C-alpha positions as CSV (number, residue, x, y, z in Angstrom):
1,X,46.8,31.3,-3.9
2,X,45.5,28.0,-2.8
3,X,42.9,27.8,0.1
4,X,43.2,24.7,2.1
5,X,40.3,23.4,4.4
6,X,42.0,21.1,6.9
7,X,39.1,18.8,8.1
8,X,39.1,16.4,10.9
9,X,37.4,13.2,10.4
10,X,33.8,12.8,12.3
11,X,33.2,11.0,15.2
12,X,33.9,7.1,15.7
13,X,33.7,4.8,18.7
14,X,36.4,5.2,21.3
15,X,37.0,8.9,20.4
16,X,38.6,10.5,23.5
17,X,39.1,7.1,25.0
18,X,41.4,5.2,22.7
19,X,44.6,6.2,20.7
20,X,43.4,4.4,17.5
21,X,46.4,5.6,15.6
22,X,46.4,3.7,12.2
23,X,44.5,1.0,13.4
24,X,42.4,-0.5,10.6
25,X,38.8,-0.9,10.4
26,X,37.8,2.2,12.8
27,X,34.7,3.5,11.1
28,X,32.4,6.4,11.6
29,X,29.8,5.6,14.4
30,X,26.1,6.8,14.0
31,X,26.7,10.1,15.4
32,X,29.9,10.3,13.1
33,X,27.8,9.7,10.1
34,X,25.4,12.3,11.1
35,X,28.3,15.0,11.5
36,X,29.8,14.0,8.2
37,X,26.3,14.7,6.4
38,X,25.8,17.9,8.1
39,X,29.5,19.0,7.4
40,X,28.9,18.0,3.8
41,X,25.8,20.3,3.8
42,X,27.7,23.1,5.4
43,X,30.4,22.9,2.7
44,X,28.1,22.4,-0.4
45,X,28.5,26.0,-1.6
46,X,32.4,26.0,-1.0
47,X,33.0,24.1,-4.4
48,X,36.3,22.3,-3.9
49,X,38.6,21.8,-6.7
50,X,39.9,18.5,-5.0
51,X,39.5,16.6,-2.0
52,X,42.3,14.5,-0.5
53,X,41.9,11.9,2.4
54,X,43.9,10.0,4.8
55,X,43.6,6.2,3.7
56,X,42.0,5.3,7.0
57,X,38.3,4.7,6.9
58,X,36.9,7.1,9.4
59,X,38.6,9.9,7.2
60,X,37.7,8.5,4.0
61,X,33.9,8.1,5.0
62,X,33.9,11.7,6.2
63,X,35.8,12.8,3.0
64,X,33.3,10.7,0.6
65,X,30.3,12.6,2.3
66,X,31.8,15.8,1.2
67,X,32.5,14.7,-2.1
68,X,29.2,13.0,-2.9
69,X,27.6,16.2,-2.7
70,X,30.0,18.1,-4.9
71,X,30.2,15.3,-7.5
72,X,34.1,14.8,-6.7
73,X,36.2,11.8,-6.3
74,X,38.2,11.5,-3.1
75,X,41.9,10.9,-3.6
76,X,43.5,8.8,-0.9
77,X,46.7,10.1,0.1
78,X,49.4,8.3,2.5
79,X,50.9,11.5,3.7
80,X,47.7,12.6,5.2
81,X,47.6,9.6,7.3
82,X,47.3,9.6,11.0
83,X,50.6,9.5,13.1
84,X,52.2,6.1,13.4
85,X,51.7,5.8,17.1
86,X,53.7,2.5,17.1
87,X,53.2,0.5,20.3
88,X,50.6,3.0,21.7
89,X,48.4,2.3,18.8
90,X,45.0,0.9,20.2
91,X,45.7,1.6,23.8
92,X,43.2,3.6,26.0
93,X,44.3,6.7,27.3
94,X,43.8,5.2,30.9
95,X,46.5,2.5,29.8
96,X,48.9,5.3,28.6
97,X,48.4,7.5,31.6
98,X,51.2,5.6,33.6
99,X,53.6,5.7,30.7
100,X,56.2,8.5,31.3
101,X,57.1,8.3,27.6
102,X,53.5,9.2,26.6
103,X,53.7,12.1,29.0
104,X,56.9,13.3,27.5
105,X,55.4,13.3,24.2
106,X,52.6,15.3,25.1
107,X,54.8,18.0,26.7
108,X,57.8,17.8,24.5
109,X,56.5,17.0,21.1
110,X,59.5,18.6,19.4
111,X,62.0,16.1,20.8
112,X,60.1,13.1,22.1
113,X,59.9,10.0,20.1
114,X,57.0,7.4,19.7
115,X,58.1,3.9,20.5
116,X,58.0,1.9,17.3
117,X,56.4,5.0,15.5
118,X,57.1,8.2,14.1
119,X,58.0,11.7,15.6
120,X,55.7,14.8,15.6
121,X,58.4,16.4,13.4
122,X,58.1,13.6,10.9
123,X,54.6,14.2,10.6
124,X,54.9,17.9,10.2
125,X,57.4,17.4,7.4
126,X,55.2,15.2,5.5
127,X,52.4,17.5,5.7
128,X,54.2,20.6,4.7
129,X,55.7,18.9,1.7
130,X,52.1,17.8,0.7
131,X,50.6,21.4,1.1
132,X,53.5,22.7,-1.0
133,X,52.8,20.1,-3.7
134,X,49.0,20.7,-3.6
135,X,49.6,24.4,-3.8
136,X,51.5,23.9,-7.1
137,X,48.9,21.6,-8.5
138,X,45.9,23.8,-7.4
139,X,47.5,27.4,-7.5
140,X,44.2,29.3,-7.2
141,X,42.1,26.4,-5.9
142,X,40.0,25.3,-3.0
143,X,41.4,22.0,-1.6
144,X,39.9,19.8,1.3
145,X,42.1,17.6,3.3
146,X,40.5,15.1,5.6
147,X,42.8,13.9,8.1
148,X,43.3,13.4,11.8
149,X,43.7,15.9,14.9
150,X,47.3,15.6,15.5
151,X,48.1,15.8,11.9
152,X,46.1,18.9,11.6
153,X,47.8,20.4,14.6
154,X,51.2,19.7,13.3
155,X,50.3,21.4,9.9
156,X,48.7,24.4,11.6
157,X,51.7,24.9,13.8
158,X,54.2,24.9,11.1
159,X,52.2,27.6,9.1
160,X,51.4,29.7,12.1
161,X,54.8,29.6,13.3
162,X,53.7,28.0,16.7
163,X,56.1,25.7,18.5
164,X,55.0,22.1,18.1
165,X,55.5,21.8,22.0
166,X,52.4,24.0,22.2
167,X,50.2,21.9,19.6
168,X,47.7,20.7,22.2
169,X,46.6,24.2,22.6
170,X,45.0,24.0,19.3
171,X,41.4,22.5,19.4
172,X,40.7,20.0,16.6
173,X,37.3,18.6,17.2
174,X,35.6,16.0,15.0
175,X,34.6,17.8,11.5
176,X,36.3,20.8,12.6
177,X,37.9,23.0,9.7
178,X,41.1,25.0,9.8
179,X,41.4,27.4,6.8
180,X,44.9,27.9,5.5
181,X,45.9,30.1,2.6
182,X,49.1,29.1,0.8
183,X,51.0,30.6,-2.3
184,X,52.9,28.1,-4.2
185,X,56.6,28.7,-4.2
186,X,56.3,29.6,-8.2
187,X,53.5,32.3,-7.4
188,X,54.2,35.9,-6.3
189,X,52.3,38.2,-4.4
């Protein structure tokens, strides 16, 4: 059985105000750097076998704080990337408030599309594939995955059997950890 630690990146400027999506160059702010160090201290005794991260700076910086304490390398993984929010990327939530498509996306994630981006189901699919692959590569390991709030929500919904239309009920705060235990398809109980 593989134990996964799904970790949201630490705080960055605009958190809760701007939908950064895959906007490059969004780094941890001062508070985020402190949060990442505190998280690394909390996890130091966990002894991960591997640390994988979204390629975005805010996730990598969080993962690197953890990896440094464990003398591990961070492996960048495109499948752990933030949702591609297409034309919504970089807009403030205030700007999105008047967009009916945004409201539909937040209430009907199972069927709504992101203009010029990817669907919540596509995100969920890529994450489930990676979790399955990681569970085969680390069949009895502890694996840290540093990613983003909606990516973690999509993953938790799948493995908890929760409809993705209810995903916003799952709280994913900066530096939060959601633990997931997974048997690889080749393991038996």
